N, C-alpha and C positions, 0 to 999 in steps of 0.2 A: 503493499498500501505506499510505504512512505516513498518507495522507487518510480509507483505509478503519479504521486504527486509531485515529486520532482519533475519527471519530464513533463509532465501535465504544464508545470509555473516556465519551463525551458521552453515551450510552445508557444505559450503566451509569450513572452520576451520574444519569442524571433518572431512570432506573426507582427507586435508593435513596431519593432526596428526593420523588417520588412514596409512596414506600411507608410512607415517617416519616409524608409528611404525612398518610398514612389511619389509621397510628398515634395518632398526634395526636388527630385528628379522632374516633376512636374511645374515646380517653381523657376529651375532655371531655365526650360523649353520655353515657359513663357517670358522670360527675363529676356532670353534672346530672343523673342518676336519682337518685343516692344523696343530693345534697340536697333533690331533692323529699322523700325518705323520710322525711330530717332533721327537713324542716323537719313534716311528718304529724307525727314523733312526738314533736317538741315539743310541739304542737297539744293533739292527745288526750291523750298520755301520764298529767298529772294527773289528766283525767277517770276514764279507765282506771283507774287504780292503786287508788284510793281503794274506789270498788265492790269489785275484785276484793278489797282487803283487808279489805274486812268479811267478805264472803263465804267467806274460809281463815281467818280469824281463826275466826268463830261454826261455822266446818264442825270447824274442831281442837277447837275448846270442847265440841260434840256429839261428835266421835270419843271424846273423856278420859271421858265418860262413860254409853257406851253398853258396856253389858252386855257377856260374853262369848259370843258365841255366836248375836249379834241377827241382827233378817233387814238391818236396818236397815244394818246394819257395810258392806255392799260399793255402795249407792248413797252414802253420803256418800263413801266413799275414792273413790268417781268422780270429786264434787263437787270433793274436796280435787283430786284429779290431773288432772282439768282446768282448773280456778282456775288451779293453779301452772303450766300448760303457757300460760296465755293469760298469766303474768306473765310467763314467761319469755318470749313472745314480743315483750311493750311493752321487756323491758331490749335484746333485740338491736335494737331501731328505734331506742332511745334513742343507742345508740352511733354511728347515723348522724347524730343532731344535735348529738354532742361534737365540737368540732374543736378542742380544745385536744392541744396537743402529747403525744405520751406518754412518758414516764420515762423516758429511756435507762439502759444500765448493762451492760457489758462480762455477755455471754452465752456461755458454752459450749453448741456447737448440738451436740455429740455428745451433753455429760449433757442436753441439755435432749432429742434422741431417746430414749435410755436410759429419761425418768422417764416420758416418753409412752405409750411404746413397755406398759408396767408398767398402765399407767389402761386400756389396748385389750385384754389377757392374759384377762382373762374374759368377754368376747363375743366374742374368734378365738375363743377354745375353744368354745363355743357353739356356732358358725357352723362349726366345722371348719376354720376359717382359720388359716394357718400364718403367723406370725410371724418376719420376716428382719430385718435390720441389715447394714449396708453405711455403714461410718463413714472417712472420710478418716482418717489422722493427722498429729497437729502442728496443728490448725487452730487458727488464730488465736482470740482469742472478736472478736466481733462486736458493735458497739454495737446494742442492743435493747430493747421492753420486754421483759421474760422470761414474762410472765403472756402477754401478747396474742401472742406467737409462741406459745406453748402453746397457745393457742385456735386457732390458725392447722393448726398442727398434728392437733390434736386434730378439728377439721371437716375437714378434707382425707380421715381416717385416716377416720370417720362415715360419710363419703360412700363412701368404697371399699369398705367394709364391707358398705353397703345393695347393692351393687352385686357382693355375691361371696356370696349368700342359702346356697349350696349349698355352699361349700367353697371355696379358693385359696389364693392367696399375696398378701399386704400386704409390702412393703418400703420401710421409711423408710432413707433413704440423705444424708450427704453429702456435700461433696465440693468444690473450688477450683479455680474454671475461669481458664482462662488468663487475663484481664483481672485478677486477684484478687480478683473478686467472690465472696463465699460461694454455694454452693446446697444448698437442700433440698429432696428430692425424696419424694415417694409414689408409688408405683407398686402399681397391682393386677393382676388376673389374671381381672377382671370382666366385666359384657358389653359394656364400651366405649362408647360416646356414637356416634350418627349425625351428621353437620355442625350440621345443623340444629338440634337442639341444644344440640354445643358451642356455637354462635356467640352463645347465650344465659345461660348458664351462670351467669356475673356479674352477671344484671339481678335486679335486688329484686322478691319476690316470684315469680320463677319457680322450678317446679318440676316433676319429671316423676313425684313418689311420688302413693301414695292421697292424698283426702281424709283431713286429719285426723294424716295421716303425715308431715309437712314443711312449713315455712313460709316457704321459698325466701328464708331470708334468710343461712342459711350461710353459701354461696358469697361473696356478697354482700359479708360481712361480712370474709370472708378479704381479699377483697381491696380494702378500706379499708385493715386493718391493713395490708395488706404498703406499698401505697403511703405513707401515713403514716411507712411505715420507709425511705422513697426507694427501692422494690426492686420487683420486676416479677413476673408468675407466668406462665408456659407451662404448654398444655396440649397432651398429645398421646394422639388416643385415637381407636379402630376398634371398631365391632361387630364383637365375639366375641372383640379383641384386647386389652381391657385398655385403661386407663388411664393413662399417667404426669403428675400435677403438680408444676413445679418453679419453688419460688420462688427468686429470685436476690435475695442484697441487696448493699447497697453493701463493698466490699471495706473491709476494718477500715482503722486512720489505724496508719500507723505509729508502734512505740513510740517515744517521746522518749527520746534521749541521755540515757546515770549515768555516774557518776564525775567528777572532777576534771580537767581540760581537761589537757593535757600542756605542760608548762614549755617557754618555747621558751629 
């Protein structure tokens, strides 16, 4: 019995080690893909942005000069819209080429969720999606880049709304895990994802959206930001049962002791 228990324990340790190696291998592959996108963006951004700036600039000048009711109004607006879409895509690509460490500050995750919910209200109302919050009380502030974390929440929530065109429920929640880490969750009641799609969602340029409706960089950007913050993102999804995206951030550092030391 003792030998059997020892073998079972050894098998569990080996299984955990193999699983960890698999995770590290996947992370290395993802990092290599993001690095390739970064090199591509750094090389092409200058050449692409210059003509885009000319197109958008002259388009805006033309739009200001058009008389009211001009038949050219819609084509010019289309030129500006598509030009801006191309510029946004280049901006997203450039994010991968900038490997500088983000500027950190204490961030209140509950306040961040509340502010992000306000940004989502209009679209959610149009799609008959109910927005909910489930905020853990008395969360300590986490060291993070506020703008980047909000970008993570907006990107995850936008994908969730895309999965609920006929309505549903979108829940943004916070919690503190048993090991002290903080968690941000975005849960939807949308169409969900099959396993073959879920395995590729963080890859650059991978998208299931129609041509022209997605760059395939949103979730790759989320992955990059979370990784730069020392965190991880877990995905639970099944077809017809919705999706849960859980961002786990490192535990906040303990607050320094204050006050005078006691007299001996």
